[in-house]
Residue, then its C-alpha position, 0 to 999 in steps of 0.5 A: m561508457y555507462l554500465k547498467k547497475q545490477r541490483p540483487p534480485a531480492l532488492m528488485a522484488i522489494i522494489v516491485y512489491k513497494t511499487f505495487v503498494a504505492a499504486f494501490l494506495i494512490l488508487t485507494s486515496i483517489a477512490l476515497l476522495f472521489a467518494l467524499k466529493n460524489h457521495q450522493f452520486l454514488e448512493d444513486f449509482s448503487e441503487s440503480y437497476f444495473l448494479e443490482t443485477n450485474l455487478k454485485i461486488v461493486e454494489i457490496f463495495l459501494d454499500k460499505i463506502l457509503l456507510f462511512k462519514s464524510k470526515t472518515l472518508l476525508f481522513s482515510g483518503l488523505a492518509a492513504g495519499v500520504y502513505a502512498v507518497l512515503t512509499v514512492f520515496e521508499v521505492v526511489g531510495l531502494w532503486y538508487e540503493k540509498d541508506w535513507g531509503t533502506i532506513l525509511v523502509l525499515v521504519l515503516v515496515g517495522i511499525s506495521i508489524p505489530p498491527e498486522i499481528y493484531e489483525l491476524f488474531q482478529g480475523f485470519t485471512v490469506l491476504k493478511l497472512s501474505v502481507f504479514l509474511g511479505n513484510l517480514a521477508v522485507l524486514w529480514y532482507l533489509l536488516h541483513h543486507f543494510p550495510q551492503h546497500g548504498k555502499k557500491d558505486 
């Protein structure tokens, strides 16, 4: 008989967080690559009467996207896609409690901490602080529980 494996709640929270990040990165990658391929369509769409009167947030977003050069959109879209794939690997590794998954998360989160601190000093927002504190919590948890993950059967 197969017994369902019980994962620690904190580990499940990290898995859910990383799954959300992966989904967000996938959508971002698709949106940036779509913007690259359909730049003229987006320009026309952003100038339409419908957007100017009803969807101001979409118009603001499109205006910002349209300022990017094609090479920037391509690089950003591909970078978001690659990072999304790495994040999916993190989720799979954490789900199966593999050491390589924990190490991958520790490395990628550890690398992101200094730029997040820099960003907080450049301009404080609640979102930046939340992401920073979330990543610190992930880093702390995995560092303190690393030997325990991947050792249970």
